[in-house]
C-alpha positions in Angstrom: 91.3 122.4 112.3 88.8 119.8 110.9 88.2 120.8 107.1 85.1 121.7 104.9 84.3 119.3 102.3 83.9 120.4 99.2 80.5 119.4 97.4 78.4 119.3 94.2 75.2 117.9 93.8 73.5 118.2 90.2 69.8 118.1 92.3 70.3 121.6 92.9 70.1 123.1 89.4 67.0 122.1 86.9 66.9 119.0 85.2 68.0 120.8 82.1 71.0 122.0 83.5 72.3 118.9 85.3 75.0 117.6 82.3 76.4 121.1 82.1 76.8 121.4 86.1 78.1 117.9 86.1 80.3 118.6 83.5 81.6 121.7 84.6 82.7 120.6 88.5 84.2 117.2 87.0 86.6 119.4 84.4 87.5 121.7 87.2 87.9 118.9 90.0 90.2 116.9 87.5 91.6 119.1 85.6 90.1 119.6 82.4 88.3 115.6 82.0 85.8 115.4 79.9 82.6 113.5 80.8 80.1 111.9 78.1 76.9 110.7 79.8 76.3 107.8 76.7 73.4 110.5 75.6 71.2 110.2 78.4 69.5 113.4 79.3 68.0 112.1 82.7 71.2 112.7 85.2 71.8 112.7 88.3 75.6 113.4 90.2 77.2 114.4 93.8 80.0 114.7 94.8 82.4 115.3 98.3 86.1 116.0 98.2 88.4 116.0 101.3 91.9 116.4 101.6 94.8 114.5 103.1 98.1 116.6 103.1 98.5 116.6 99.3 95.9 113.9 98.4 92.7 114.8 97.3 90.3 111.8 97.9 86.4 112.4 96.4 83.4 110.3 97.1 81.3 110.4 93.9 78.0 109.1 93.0 76.3 109.4 89.6 74.5 107.7 86.9 76.3 106.2 84.2 78.9 108.0 82.1 82.3 108.0 81.0 85.2 110.2 81.3 88.3 110.6 79.1 91.5 112.6 79.2 92.7 114.0 76.1 96.4 114.0 75.0 96.4 117.4 74.8 94.7 117.8 77.9 97.1 115.6 79.9 100.4 117.7 78.4 98.6 121.2 79.9 98.0 119.5 83.6 99.1 121.7 86.3 99.8 118.9 88.5 100.8 115.6 87.6 98.6 113.1 89.7 98.1 109.5 90.3 94.3 108.8 90.3 92.5 105.5 91.8 89.6 104.8 91.4 88.0 102.2 94.2 84.1 101.4 93.7 81.8 101.2 96.5 79.0 99.7 93.9 79.0 99.3 90.3 82.4 99.1 88.4 85.0 100.8 86.5 87.0 100.5 83.1 89.9 101.9 82.9 91.7 102.2 79.8 95.5 103.6 79.5 98.8 102.6 77.9 97.0 99.9 75.5 95.5 97.8 78.7 92.1 98.0 80.0 91.1 97.2 83.2 87.5 96.6 84.9 87.6 96.8 89.1 84.4 96.1 91.1 83.8 96.7 94.7 87.1 95.3 96.6 89.3 96.3 93.7 91.3 99.6 93.0 93.0 100.4 89.8 95.4 103.3 89.4 96.4 105.1 86.4 98.6 108.6 85.5 97.1 112.2 84.4 100.0 112.9 82.3 98.9 110.5 79.8 95.7 110.1 78.2 93.2 107.6 79.5 89.6 106.8 79.7 87.6 105.7 82.4 84.0 103.7 81.7 81.0 103.7 84.3 78.4 102.1 82.2 76.1 102.0 84.8 75.1 103.8 88.4 78.6 104.2 90.8 79.4 104.9 93.5 83.7 105.0 93.6 86.3 106.7 96.2 88.7 108.4 93.7 91.8 109.3 95.1 94.6 111.9 93.5 98.2 111.4 94.9 101.0 113.9 93.8 102.6 111.7 90.9 106.4 112.4 92.5 105.0 111.0 96.0 105.3 107.5 94.1 107.5 108.2 91.0 111.2 109.4 93.2 110.6 105.4 94.8 112.4 103.8 91.8 109.1 102.2 90.4 108.6 101.2 86.7 105.3 103.2 86.8 104.1 102.9 83.7 104.2 99.2 83.6 101.7 99.3 86.8 98.9 102.2 85.5 95.3 100.1 84.6 96.2 97.2 86.6 94.0 95.7 89.1 94.7 95.5 92.6 92.8 94.4 95.8 90.3 91.7 96.0 92.5 88.6 97.5 93.9 90.8 100.9 97.4 91.9 101.5 99.0 95.1 101.3 96.4 96.3 98.5 93.4 95.2 100.7 94.7 97.2 103.3 95.9 100.0 100.9 91.8 100.4 100.3 90.6 100.1 103.7 93.2 102.7 104.9 91.7 104.6 101.9 87.9 104.6 103.0 88.9 104.7 106.3 90.9 108.0 106.0 87.5 109.4 104.0 85.1 108.5 106.4 87.3 110.2 109.5 88.9 113.3 107.6 85.9 115.9 108.5 87.0 115.6 112.2 90.4 115.6 112.0 93.1 118.4 112.5 94.9 119.3 109.8 98.0 117.7 111.3 96.3 114.4 111.8 95.4 114.2 108.1 98.6 115.1 106.8 99.7 112.0 109.0 97.0 109.9 107.3 98.1 111.0 104.2 101.6 110.3 104.2 100.8 106.5 105.5 98.2 105.9 102.3 101.1 107.1 100.1 103.4 104.7 101.7 100.6 101.7 101.3 99.9 102.8 98.3 104.2 102.0 97.5 103.9 98.8 99.1 101.0 97.6 96.9 102.8 98.7 93.8 105.8 96.7 94.9 104.0 93.7 95.5 102.1 94.3 92.2 105.7 94.4 90.5 106.6 91.3 92.5 109.3 93.4 94.8 107.9 92.6 97.9 110.1 91.7 101.1 109.8 91.1 104.9 111.2 95.1 104.5 107.9 96.4 103.1 106.2 94.4 105.5 107.4 96.1 108.3 107.2 99.4 106.4 103.4 98.5 106.0 103.0 98.3 109.8 104.8 101.2 110.2 102.5 103.0 107.7 99.4 101.2 109.5 100.8 102.5 112.6 101.2 106.3 111.5 97.6 106.0 110.2 96.2 105.0 113.7 98.3 107.9 115.4 96.8 110.5 112.7 93.2 109.1 113.7 93.7 109.0 117.4 96.1 111.9 118.3 93.5 113.6 120.2 93.5 110.8 122.7 95.4 110.9 125.8 95.7 107.1 126.0 97.5 106.8 122.8 100.5 104.8 123.9 103.0 102.0 122.4 101.2 99.5 124.5 97.8 100.8 122.9 98.8 100.8 119.6 100.5 97.0 119.7 96.9 96.0 121.2 95.1 98.1 118.4 97.0 96.6 115.2 97.2 93.1 117.1 100.9 93.2 116.9 103.4 92.9 119.7 105.5 95.6 121.2 108.6 93.5 119.5 107.5 94.3 116.3 106.1 97.6 116.7 109.8 99.0 117.8 111.2 97.2 114.7 108.5 98.7 112.3 109.8 102.0 113.7 113.5 101.1 114.0 114.6 103.6 110.9 112.7 106.7 112.5 115.2 108.5 114.9 112.9 109.3 117.8 110.5 105.7 118.0 107.1 105.9 118.0 106.5 108.2 121.1 108.8 110.4 119.1 106.8 110.2 116.7 103.9 110.5 118.5 104.9 113.8 120.5 106.2 115.6 116.8 102.7 114.8 115.5 101.1 116.7 118.3 103.7 119.4 118.5 103.3 119.7 114.6 99.3 120.2 115.3 100.2 122.5 117.9 102.3 125.3 115.9 99.5 125.3 113.2 96.8 125.9 115.8 98.9 128.5 117.3 99.6 130.1 113.9 95.8 130.2 112.9 93.8 133.4 113.8 91.0 131.5 113.7 91.8 129.6 116.5 92.8 133.0 118.9 89.4 132.2 120.9 90.9 129.0 122.1 93.1 129.2 125.6 96.7 127.0 125.1 95.0 124.6 127.7 91.9 124.1 125.4 94.5 123.3 122.4 96.9 120.9 124.4 94.1 119.3 125.8 92.2 118.8 122.3 96.0 117.2 120.8 96.3 114.6 123.5 98.3 116.5 126.0 97.1 115.8 129.9 100.0 117.3 131.7 100.2 121.1 131.0 103.6 121.5 132.7 104.8 119.2 130.2 103.3 120.6 127.3 104.7 124.0 128.2 108.4 122.6 128.5 108.1 120.9 125.0 106.1 123.1 123.0 108.5 126.1 124.1 111.5 123.5 123.2 109.8 123.0 119.6 109.0 126.6 119.1 112.0 128.2 120.7 109.6 130.5 123.1 106.7 130.1 124.9 103.6 129.1 123.2 102.0 132.3 123.9 104.4 134.4 122.7 104.8 132.5 119.5 100.6 132.8 119.1 101.1 136.7 119.6 103.8 137.2 117.4 102.3 134.4 114.5 99.0 136.1 114.4 100.2 139.7 115.1 
């Protein structure tokens, strides 16, 4: 089911309490992060946080401030993340590992929460902040330390596509079922990997195919409920040929059509296990996931679940 965003707005508290309200939220969301408002007492800020699978995306707007993560906080952090700051307005200066990099709208920078860092926002800003569990990228053979606090985007290519995907995902996540959101999160991770490969000078023809595959998965996630989601429709939407599309999915065992079906069945399984969805009929659930032929839905769902969907729901929800 679509998720409810986590929100924060300093306007809900008296002016004298806004800095403390802001600092408390930032500390909870970003694992002990400290905020300094440059001594300003007239402060306002707001944030909205959503999830795409294991990724956490936050749209943050605030007057000028600077955040720091101390070595002690980095050591005791519960979950290791890589973080991305991508300004919509304003700028951000990231300091980590002896480097300082400034990014402006259309650019982004990545840094590591397992090491100390500082991010300066010397003017009013509106940022997209993305938190990616570090193991999702650390296990891909990259020398991450050499890539932290470096500027990406701004000149086209994979890193610009990654930024567009993150922004589009944030806009669409509130209306997206969990399975689709998870697929979009996976696509973002893949595009981030390709962006870092490009930054490290390791981009190849293979990475271009991987980029197209990530775009295909993102498109599927965004349009899972559309019964017209087909190979031809995806190729037209992404301005590529059927041959390019099939080549991009050559390493996927079930191809594009199989991937679409698998994503729909995964979403179906989650909805059938969700007690808050018990008021919905099986037909309603099937139609909401893009199935139009109920006989086909019953057949493939039964094969996936090992039993009829109605029996699976009864067992899962008691």
